[in-house]
Backbone as numpy.savetxt, mean C-alpha at the origin, in Angstrom:
# Nx Ny Nz CAx CAy CAz Cx Cy Cz
2.46 -0.06 -1.49 1.62 1.10 -1.49 2.51 2.33 -1.49
2.09 3.34 -2.21 2.85 4.58 -2.26 2.64 5.37 -0.98
3.42 6.41 -0.82 3.32 7.26 0.35 2.01 8.06 0.30
1.27 8.06 1.41 0.02 8.82 1.49 0.31 10.22 2.01
-0.48 11.22 1.64 -0.20 12.61 2.03 -0.69 12.95 3.44
-0.38 12.12 4.43 -0.78 12.35 5.81 0.45 12.23 6.69
0.46 12.98 7.79 1.58 12.91 8.73 1.45 11.72 9.67
2.56 11.40 10.33 2.56 10.29 11.27 1.67 10.61 12.46
0.88 9.63 12.88 -0.03 9.81 14.01 -1.41 10.31 13.62
-1.61 10.68 12.37 -2.92 11.19 11.97 -3.88 10.03 11.70
-5.15 10.30 11.91 -6.19 9.28 11.68 -6.79 9.54 10.31
-6.95 8.45 9.53 -7.52 8.59 8.20 -8.69 7.62 8.03
-9.52 7.90 7.04 -10.69 7.08 6.74 -10.60 6.67 5.28
-10.55 5.38 5.04 -10.48 4.83 3.68 -11.88 4.38 3.27
-12.41 4.99 2.21 -13.79 4.72 1.82 -13.90 3.80 0.61
-12.82 3.56 -0.09 -12.86 2.69 -1.27 -12.53 1.26 -0.82
-13.55 0.52 -0.37 -13.40 -0.83 0.16 -13.90 -1.83 -0.88
-13.06 -2.82 -1.21 -13.42 -3.81 -2.22 -14.13 -5.02 -1.64
-13.80 -5.39 -0.38 -14.39 -6.59 0.22 -14.40 -6.45 1.74
-15.48 -6.95 2.37 -15.60 -6.92 3.82 -15.99 -8.31 4.28
-15.32 -8.81 5.33 -15.65 -10.11 5.90 -14.75 -11.21 5.39
-15.08 -12.44 5.81 -14.31 -13.59 5.39 -15.21 -14.82 5.33
-14.80 -15.79 4.59 -15.57 -17.02 4.47 -16.89 -16.83 3.75
-17.96 -17.46 4.28 -19.27 -17.39 3.65 -19.95 -16.03 3.86
-19.57 -15.28 4.90 -20.21 -14.01 5.19 -19.54 -12.81 4.52
-18.74 -13.04 3.51 -18.01 -11.94 2.87 -18.91 -11.17 1.91
-18.75 -9.85 1.93 -19.44 -9.00 0.96 -18.41 -8.52 -0.04
-18.64 -8.80 -1.30 -17.72 -8.39 -2.36 -18.40 -7.31 -3.18
-17.72 -6.20 -3.35 -18.29 -5.07 -4.07 -18.23 -5.25 -5.57
-18.99 -4.41 -6.27 -18.99 -4.44 -7.73 -18.89 -3.03 -8.24
-17.83 -2.31 -8.23 -16.50 -2.70 -7.74 -16.26 -2.40 -6.26
-17.09 -1.55 -5.61 -16.88 -1.21 -4.21 -18.07 -1.63 -3.36
-17.83 -1.87 -2.06 -18.90 -2.19 -1.12 -19.52 -0.88 -0.66
-20.85 -0.73 -0.83 -21.54 0.51 -0.48 -21.55 0.71 1.03
-21.16 1.91 1.46 -21.21 2.28 2.87 -20.10 1.72 3.74
-19.21 0.93 3.21 -18.12 0.36 4.00 -16.96 1.34 4.07
-16.27 1.35 5.22 -15.08 2.18 5.36 -14.14 1.56 6.37
-12.89 1.96 6.28 -11.84 1.46 7.17 -11.24 2.66 7.88
-11.17 2.60 9.21 -10.57 3.66 10.00 -9.16 3.21 10.40
-8.16 4.04 10.10 -6.78 3.66 10.32 -5.98 4.82 10.89
-4.81 4.49 11.47 -3.87 5.47 11.99 -2.54 5.29 11.25
-1.92 6.39 10.85 -0.64 6.34 10.16 0.45 6.12 11.20
1.19 5.00 11.09 2.26 4.71 12.03 3.57 5.34 11.59
3.93 5.19 10.32 5.19 5.76 9.85 5.18 5.94 8.35
6.01 6.86 7.90 6.28 7.07 6.48 7.75 6.69 6.30
8.04 5.84 5.34 9.43 5.40 5.20 9.77 4.97 3.79
10.93 4.34 3.69 11.40 3.80 2.42 11.89 2.39 2.67
11.68 1.51 1.68 12.08 0.11 1.81 13.58 -0.04 1.57
14.06 -1.28 1.65 15.46 -1.56 1.36 15.76 -1.28 -0.10
17.00 -1.01 -0.40 17.39 -0.69 -1.77 17.38 -1.96 -2.64
16.80 -1.83 -3.82 16.81 -2.90 -4.82 17.81 -2.47 -5.88
18.78 -3.34 -6.17 19.81 -3.03 -7.16 19.39 -3.63 -8.50
19.34 -2.78 -9.52 19.01 -3.21 -10.88 20.31 -3.15 -11.67
20.77 -4.29 -12.18 22.04 -4.34 -12.90 21.79 -4.90 -14.29
22.08 -4.10 -15.31 21.93 -4.53 -16.70 23.31 -4.83 -17.25
23.43 -5.92 -18.01 24.73 -6.35 -18.52 24.55 -7.05 -19.85
25.36 -6.68 -20.82 25.38 -7.38 -22.10 26.81 -7.82 -22.36
27.01 -9.10 -22.55 28.37 -9.58 -22.75 28.95 -9.14 -24.10
30.26 -8.99 -24.13 31.05 -8.71 -25.33 30.90 -7.30 -25.89
30.07 -6.44 -25.30 29.92 -5.10 -25.84 30.21 -4.02 -24.80
30.75 -4.41 -23.65 31.11 -3.49 -22.56 29.94 -2.64 -22.10
28.76 -3.23 -22.03 27.56 -2.52 -21.58 27.23 -2.97 -20.17
27.33 -2.05 -19.20 26.98 -2.32 -17.82 26.27 -1.09 -17.25
25.13 -1.29 -16.61 24.40 -0.20 -15.97 23.95 -0.68 -14.59
24.32 0.07 -13.57 23.91 -0.26 -12.21 23.00 0.86 -11.71
21.83 0.49 -11.21 20.83 1.45 -10.79 20.22 0.96 -9.49
19.92 1.87 -8.57 19.28 1.50 -7.32 17.92 2.17 -7.19
17.02 1.53 -6.41 15.68 2.08 -6.23 15.20 1.77 -4.82
14.61 2.78 -4.16 13.98 2.58 -2.85 12.55 3.08 -2.94
11.60 2.18 -2.71 10.18 2.51 -2.81 9.69 3.20 -1.54
8.91 4.27 -1.67 8.29 4.94 -0.54 7.07 4.13 -0.09
6.78 4.15 1.23 5.61 3.45 1.73 5.03 4.18 2.94
3.77 3.87 3.25 3.10 4.35 4.45 2.60 3.14 5.22
2.99 3.03 6.48 2.55 1.90 7.32 1.33 2.35 8.11
0.24 1.57 7.98 -1.04 1.90 8.64 -1.37 0.89 9.73
-2.04 1.35 10.77 -2.61 0.50 11.80 -4.12 0.57 11.62
-4.75 -0.56 11.32 -6.20 -0.61 11.10 -6.89 -0.64 12.46
-7.68 0.39 12.73 -8.37 0.48 14.02 -9.75 -0.17 13.97
-10.48 0.05 12.88 -11.86 -0.44 12.79 -12.27 -0.62 11.34
-13.05 -1.66 11.08 -13.63 -1.89 9.75 -15.14 -1.79 9.91
-15.74 -0.82 9.23 -17.19 -0.59 9.33 -17.83 -1.11 8.05
-18.68 -2.14 8.19 -19.36 -2.70 7.02 -20.61 -1.87 6.72
-20.90 -1.71 5.42 -22.03 -0.87 5.02 -23.34 -1.51 5.13
């Protein structure tokens, strides 16, 4: 998940819910479940470990080394409200 535009410790409400429940009692939206929302707290904003991308072609002296760190937002789910 990309970084969300909220500060650490803030409470957010996610309204685009695709599925609520588990097993036989699950509600699956088409495409979203009406009235469902998830209440969460932002724990941290960070970056993952570095992924090294190395391109190499033999016999033509072609080498490219590139690194990438993905941004993320860690959430704590407080409550799931079914619609």
